[in-house]
Wavefront OBJ file of the C-alpha trace (Angstrom):
o trace
v -6.280 2.708 -7.812
v -5.202 -0.836 -8.657
v -2.429 0.418 -10.902
v -1.184 2.655 -8.062
v -1.238 -0.324 -5.664
v 0.724 -2.381 -8.243
v 3.347 0.387 -8.679
v 3.779 0.672 -4.890
v 4.481 -3.055 -4.735
v 6.991 -2.739 -7.602
v 8.856 0.120 -5.913
v 8.709 -1.669 -2.534
v 10.307 -4.756 -4.105
v 13.219 -2.635 -5.304
v 14.166 -1.343 -1.871
v 13.429 -4.162 0.583
v 16.549 -4.908 2.559
v 18.499 -2.115 0.890
v 20.655 -1.548 3.961
v 21.963 -5.103 4.023
v 25.624 -5.462 3.098
v 26.973 -7.949 0.565
v 30.537 -8.826 -0.366
v 30.964 -8.253 -4.097
v 33.762 -8.209 -6.642
v 34.318 -5.664 -9.406
v 32.581 -6.720 -12.640
v 34.626 -8.233 -15.404
v 35.226 -6.044 -18.443
v 34.662 -8.976 -20.821
v 31.029 -9.643 -21.638
v 29.326 -12.565 -23.301
v 25.712 -12.910 -24.378
v 23.871 -15.451 -22.241
v 20.326 -14.953 -23.563
v 18.706 -13.222 -26.520
v 15.074 -12.106 -26.341
v 13.742 -11.435 -29.858
v 17.275 -10.399 -30.760
v 17.857 -8.290 -27.638
v 21.017 -9.546 -25.874
v 21.311 -10.153 -22.144
v 24.953 -10.359 -21.091
v 26.738 -12.064 -18.246
v 27.607 -8.610 -16.855
v 23.932 -7.608 -16.738
v 23.130 -10.851 -14.929
v 26.033 -10.393 -12.504
v 24.972 -6.852 -11.741
v 21.359 -7.939 -11.165
v 22.539 -10.677 -8.785
v 24.388 -8.008 -6.783
v 21.242 -5.878 -6.683
v 19.350 -8.960 -5.485
v 21.906 -9.424 -2.700
v 21.529 -5.800 -1.636
v 17.765 -6.313 -1.377
v 18.025 -9.637 0.432
v 16.653 -11.465 -2.609
v 18.004 -15.033 -2.837
v 16.985 -15.557 -6.468
v 20.606 -15.857 -7.561
v 21.783 -16.141 -11.154
v 18.707 -18.018 -12.377
v 16.306 -15.543 -10.799
v 18.278 -12.576 -12.120
v 18.359 -14.050 -15.615
v 14.628 -14.710 -15.722
v 13.869 -11.245 -14.380
v 15.957 -9.706 -17.151
v 14.176 -11.888 -19.715
v 10.793 -10.723 -18.389
v 11.908 -7.105 -18.491
v 13.115 -7.445 -22.078
v 9.681 -8.812 -23.049
v 7.927 -6.072 -21.076
v 9.931 -3.299 -22.727
v 9.320 -4.832 -26.147
v 5.574 -4.984 -25.484
v 5.571 -1.397 -24.248
v 7.308 -0.321 -27.458
v 4.747 -2.236 -29.536
v 1.960 -0.340 -27.755
v 3.669 2.998 -28.343
v 4.651 3.478 -24.704
v 7.847 5.391 -23.965
v 9.571 6.061 -20.639
v 11.461 9.328 -20.238
v 14.696 9.780 -18.329
v 12.830 12.268 -16.124
v 10.403 9.519 -15.052
v 13.302 7.258 -14.161
v 15.082 10.014 -12.232
v 11.869 10.742 -10.292
v 11.462 7.054 -9.412
v 15.116 6.852 -8.370
v 14.675 9.908 -6.131
v 11.540 8.387 -4.580
v 13.475 5.246 -3.649
v 16.164 7.418 -2.038
v 13.511 9.295 -0.070
v 11.964 6.030 1.087
v 15.393 5.182 2.487
v 15.699 8.639 4.091
v 18.681 9.553 1.957
v 19.523 11.772 -1.000
v 19.828 10.527 -4.568
v 23.597 11.040 -4.343
v 23.770 8.928 -1.202
v 21.794 6.175 -2.926
v 24.276 6.257 -5.807
v 27.127 5.963 -3.300
v 25.386 3.017 -1.618
v 25.145 1.210 -4.947
v 28.746 2.009 -5.846
v 29.954 0.700 -2.487
v 28.358 -2.630 -3.412
v 29.932 -2.527 -6.907
v 26.515 -2.026 -8.507
v 26.250 0.266 -11.513
v 23.524 2.887 -11.053
v 22.157 1.938 -14.475
v 21.378 -1.544 -13.132
v 18.714 -0.078 -10.884
v 17.620 2.476 -13.473
v 17.194 -0.251 -16.103
v 14.833 -2.091 -13.789
v 12.965 1.115 -13.050
v 12.534 1.725 -16.781
v 11.035 -1.738 -17.225
v 8.804 -1.323 -14.149
v 7.423 2.028 -15.317
v 6.870 0.713 -18.836
v 5.104 -2.413 -17.553
v 2.905 -0.334 -15.274
v 1.794 1.611 -18.348
v 1.164 -1.652 -20.238
v -0.914 -2.841 -17.288
v -3.060 0.287 -17.348
v -3.506 0.237 -21.119
v -3.843 -3.428 -21.995
v -4.430 -5.559 -18.878
v -6.692 -3.595 -16.537
v -9.494 -3.266 -19.139
v -9.699 -7.076 -19.121
v -10.446 -7.158 -15.385
v -14.169 -7.465 -14.755
v -15.649 -7.357 -11.244
v -19.326 -8.088 -10.721
v -21.118 -5.535 -8.543
v -23.812 -8.115 -7.822
v -21.206 -10.549 -6.475
v -19.667 -7.772 -4.379
v -23.085 -6.864 -2.944
v -23.703 -10.481 -1.957
v -20.238 -10.900 -0.449
v -20.503 -7.618 1.457
v -23.931 -8.513 2.830
v -22.607 -11.880 4.027
v -19.608 -10.186 5.622
v -21.634 -7.523 7.471
v -21.706 -8.224 11.201
v -24.666 -7.375 13.453
v -22.767 -4.570 15.204
v -22.019 -2.980 11.802
v -25.679 -2.336 10.974
v -25.971 1.116 12.604
v -25.615 4.724 11.556
v -24.624 7.272 14.222
v -24.290 10.964 14.880
v -21.486 11.262 17.411
v -19.697 13.752 19.614
v -16.188 13.181 20.911
v -15.321 14.283 24.422
v -11.576 14.512 24.791
v -9.469 15.332 27.828
v -6.333 16.837 26.364
v -2.886 16.419 27.875
v -0.285 14.005 29.135
v -0.745 11.704 32.099
v -3.323 9.176 30.982
v -4.185 8.008 34.490
v -5.204 11.479 35.659
v -7.010 12.218 32.420
v -8.834 8.876 32.580
v -10.017 9.663 36.102
v -11.507 12.959 34.948
v -13.036 11.267 31.916
v -14.768 8.705 34.149
v -16.138 11.533 36.310
v -17.469 13.207 33.187
v -18.977 9.934 32.004
v -20.774 9.356 35.285
v -22.397 12.788 35.003
v -23.173 12.628 31.294
v -26.877 13.210 30.545
v -26.888 13.419 26.754
v -25.407 15.357 23.862
v -27.455 18.510 24.522
v -25.585 19.186 27.764
v -22.216 17.767 26.694
v -20.533 21.166 26.331
v -21.941 22.563 29.598
v -20.687 19.530 31.491
v -17.216 19.853 29.915
v -16.858 23.373 31.372
v -16.604 21.850 34.832
v -13.353 20.103 33.863
v -9.878 21.301 32.966
v -8.757 20.888 29.342
v -11.913 19.070 28.267
v -13.219 19.636 24.741
v -16.339 18.513 22.903
v -15.963 17.896 19.161
v -18.790 17.260 16.698
v -17.765 14.074 14.888
v -20.906 14.095 12.780
v -22.446 11.155 10.968
v -20.541 7.894 10.916
v -21.600 4.447 9.837
v -20.346 1.569 11.962
v -18.218 0.247 9.089
v -16.240 3.516 9.181
v -15.234 2.954 12.804
v -12.600 0.692 14.387
v -14.118 -2.690 15.206
v -13.780 -2.369 18.992
v -15.498 1.032 19.014
v -18.246 -0.133 16.649
v -18.948 -3.095 18.917
v -19.154 -0.883 21.999
v -21.388 1.673 20.303
v -23.737 -1.071 19.129
v -24.493 -1.818 22.792
v -25.329 1.800 23.641
v -28.577 3.702 23.261
v -28.954 7.354 22.289
v -27.463 9.380 25.143
v -24.883 6.730 25.921
v -21.166 7.324 26.046
v -18.236 4.951 25.510
v -15.587 4.089 28.065
v -12.475 6.311 28.096
v -9.740 5.384 25.616
v -6.205 6.701 25.684
v -5.386 8.390 22.371
v -2.372 10.278 21.065
v -3.327 13.654 22.533
v -5.182 12.589 25.662
v -8.213 10.497 26.639
v -11.256 10.192 24.389
v -14.907 9.097 24.651
v -17.667 9.014 22.045
v -21.231 10.079 22.834
v -24.202 8.735 20.856
v -26.431 11.621 19.773
v -28.444 9.696 17.198
v -28.540 5.997 16.275
v -30.459 4.334 13.462
v -30.492 0.910 11.865
v -28.809 1.280 8.476
v -26.859 -1.264 6.474
v -24.218 0.574 4.461
v -22.105 -1.790 2.379
v -19.983 0.956 0.798
v -16.858 0.488 2.879
v -17.013 -3.297 2.947
v -17.551 -3.320 -0.823
v -14.568 -1.025 -1.294
v -12.322 -3.455 0.579
v -13.727 -6.415 -1.320
v -13.385 -4.591 -4.640
v -9.746 -3.833 -3.908
v -9.037 -7.441 -2.913
v -10.901 -8.877 -5.896
v -9.344 -6.352 -8.252
v -5.805 -7.061 -7.094
v -6.395 -10.807 -7.357
v -7.957 -10.574 -10.813
v -5.296 -8.147 -12.009
v -2.546 -10.449 -10.744
v -4.084 -13.376 -12.613
v -4.479 -11.399 -15.834
v -0.922 -10.062 -15.563
v 0.479 -13.570 -15.154
v -1.519 -14.789 -18.157
v -0.423 -11.799 -20.247
v 3.236 -12.505 -19.475
v 2.788 -16.201 -20.248
v 1.263 -15.313 -23.611
v 4.117 -12.891 -24.295
v 6.657 -15.608 -23.543
v 4.947 -17.991 -25.967
v 5.203 -15.395 -28.739
v 8.771 -14.387 -27.921
v 11.863 -16.036 -29.368
v 14.140 -16.688 -26.375
v 17.522 -18.298 -26.946
v 19.668 -19.384 -23.991
v 23.379 -19.698 -24.819
l 1 2 3 4 5 6 7 8 9 10 11 12 13 14 15 16 17 18 19 20 21 22 23 24 25 26 27 28 29 30 31 32 33 34 35 36 37 38 39 40 41 42 43 44 45 46 47 48 49 50 51 52 53 54 55 56 57 58 59 60 61 62 63 64 65 66 67 68 69 70 71 72 73 74 75 76 77 78 79 80 81 82 83 84 85 86 87 88 89 90 91 92 93 94 95 96 97 98 99 100 101 102 103 104 105 106 107 108 109 110 111 112 113 114 115 116 117 118 119 120 121 122 123 124 125 126 127 128 129 130 131 132 133 134 135 136 137 138 139 140 141 142 143 144 145 146 147 148 149 150 151 152 153 154 155 156 157 158 159 160 161 162 163 164 165 166 167 168 169 170 171 172 173 174 175 176 177 178 179 180 181 182 183 184 185 186 187 188 189 190 191 192 193 194 195 196 197 198 199 200 201 202 203 204 205 206 207 208 209 210 211 212 213 214 215 216 217 218 219 220 221 222 223 224 225 226 227 228 229 230 231 232 233 234 235 236 237 238 239 240 241 242 243 244 245 246 247 248 249 250 251 252 253 254 255 256 257 258 259 260 261 262 263 264 265 266 267 268 269 270 271 272 273 274 275 276 277 278 279 280 281 282 283 284 285 286 287 288 289 290 291 292 293 294 295 296 297 298 299 300
């Protein structure tokens, strides 16, 4: 899951601000090598093109930022090759298409957008190749180094658990379907005033127009929105929440069963994700720093 979250952030970084315009000039045909990374050249044209891609994204990194990104990518691709990782053209085309879809356009329209800004399509595809390769390096070589203590997570989750989150429920939802929230809310309040428990919930709903009773089933408080969990914590079995306007009408939740039960699963999942992302980010930074120390980089 962490690798997926990392890839989403990589793809997101490629498309942020992609509809911004930037005045650009046609690239010069003459190229000179500005940096070599273990013998791999990075030219002034590559840097210029990356700066233009930065501008399209709203990235203010400029020439220095573009240069260092290209240096990082050269190291990443070299490390991927060392580990036997290859990236196919089909993978790059799929990633390119996904970016276009995120922008609600076709791949051809994305190509046209780049061309209008004097950006070679390969400039974006080169970065995609490096991103896909580095994601594979992360999965193979970096993620196994990330260790998260379950005992620490248990302690953190227990400390984070609020009093209103210590209940397990069996719930029914009573929903008044239709537009016109004020009218629906009025009917819902009438229903609520006559509510006598889950056993008669369906019978009571038959007295109202477009009212439905849905078995929600078992839910722990940590699975519910905070406001609803807080309200339910104050209700006994047979209680019913205040009407809430939802997308398809007005909704209330009825408490059919309620027991004290501390379930740390969902809180631990959030903490695990946060801790994992933080640890992975730290390990990734360290891995890149170590790569840079072992790499011969010459700036011309």
